[in-house]
N, C-alpha and C positions, 0 to 999 in steps of 0.2 A: 503493500499499499504506499502510496506516495503522500509525504507530509504536506498538508494543505498550504502551509506557509512557503513551500518550495515551488508551487505551481506558478507558472508564468501568467501574468494578467495582461489580458488584451485591453488596449486603450479603448476608451468609450468612443463610439462614433460621433456623439453629440458634441464633445469637445473640438473635434476635427471640423465638424460642420459650422459651428459658431465662429471658429477662426477664420474660416473661408466666406463668411457671409457678412460683407462690408458693403453697404450702400454708398453710392456716390450721387449726391444731390446735385444736379445740373444746376446751371445758373438760374433757370426759370423756377426751381423748386427751393432755392437756397434761402429759406426765411427762418428767422429765430423760432417762430411758432412750430414749424415742422421739426426742427432740431430738437426743441424742448420735449415734444411728444415722443420722438424716438428715443431721446435719452431717458426719459422717465419709463419706458417700456423695455429698457435694455437691448435695443436694437443698434448695432455699430453702424456709424455712417461717417463719410468725409464730405466736407463742405466745398463747393466750387470755389467760394472766396478765399479759401486757404491756400489754393494752388494757382489761381488765376485772377487777374484783375478785370472786372466787367466781364463782357461776353467774349469767349474764346473761340476760335475756328475749331470745327470738329476734328481738322486735321491735326491739331495739337491735343485736343482733349481726349479723343479715342485712344490714341496710343498710350497716353499716361494712364487711363483707366484699365486698359488691357494688360499692361506690364505689372500693374499692382494686384490684378485679379479682383478689382472692385466690381460691383454690380451697378450699372448706369441705370438711373431713374430719371425720366425726363417727360416732358410734354411734346417734344419733337416727333411727331408721327412719320415724318418723311426720311428720317435717318436711314431707315432699313431699306428705303427705295432708290435713294440717290446712289449713283454708281461709286463714287469715291468713298462715301461713308459706308456702304455696305461692304466694299472690299476691305476697309480697315476693320469692321466688325468681324469679318471672317478671319483676317490675318492675326488679329490680336485676341481672337476667341472670346469675344466680349458677350457678357450676359447683359441683356439689354431689356428694360421694362419701360413701356411708355404708356401713359394714361390716355384713354379713348376719348376723353371730353375734357374741355377746358372748364367746365361748370360742375366740379365734383365736391365742393364744399371743403372740408378740413383735410388737407392733403396728409398730414401726419397720422391722424385716426385711420384714414383709409389704407396708409402703408402698414400700419399696425394690424388692421383687419386681413389685409393680403399677405402678411408676411409668412404665415404657415404654408400656403400655396407657393409662395416665391420660393421658400427654402426647399420644399419638395421638388420643384422644377430644377433648382441648381443642384440638388443632390442627385437627380436622374441624368442631367445633361451638363456636361463640362464646359459647353460653349463651343462654337458661338450660337447664340439664339436670340431671338426676339420675342417678347410677349407683351401682351396688353393687359392693363388694369382697368376693369370698368368702374364706373361710379358706385356699383354696388360691391365692389371688391372681388369680383370674379377675375381670376387669371388665365389667360388663353395664349397658348403659344402660337406664333405666326412663322411663316416662311421668309427667309431672308432673300430679297430679290436681287 
């Protein structure tokens, strides 16, 4: 019989997932209210203003997000369809979530509501992928064009 203290312990997957789940709030989502809500709910995030001043071109933003393996959250629905941006999303294996409507209410609360589905999608797919978040919090994966 093996002494139970001698058994190897497998690391918990939950710690690994938490480490790899860091949202990047694009310039159009980078508000104190959103950051406060995410912080209160234990969701890690990076703010656009900490890395870029004002609006940054996608050709600079997407590589930075991809290199750090952050999860891009934005209102820009056309990123996945524009040729240059879609190529960058593919090259840097970006996990990309976009809101389907500009009239969604409290963005922070919606991200908290959708975070379980977002984590699940990130766990199943390493990237690249694009997904939408509806105003009711439903997450749907889309094709990168």
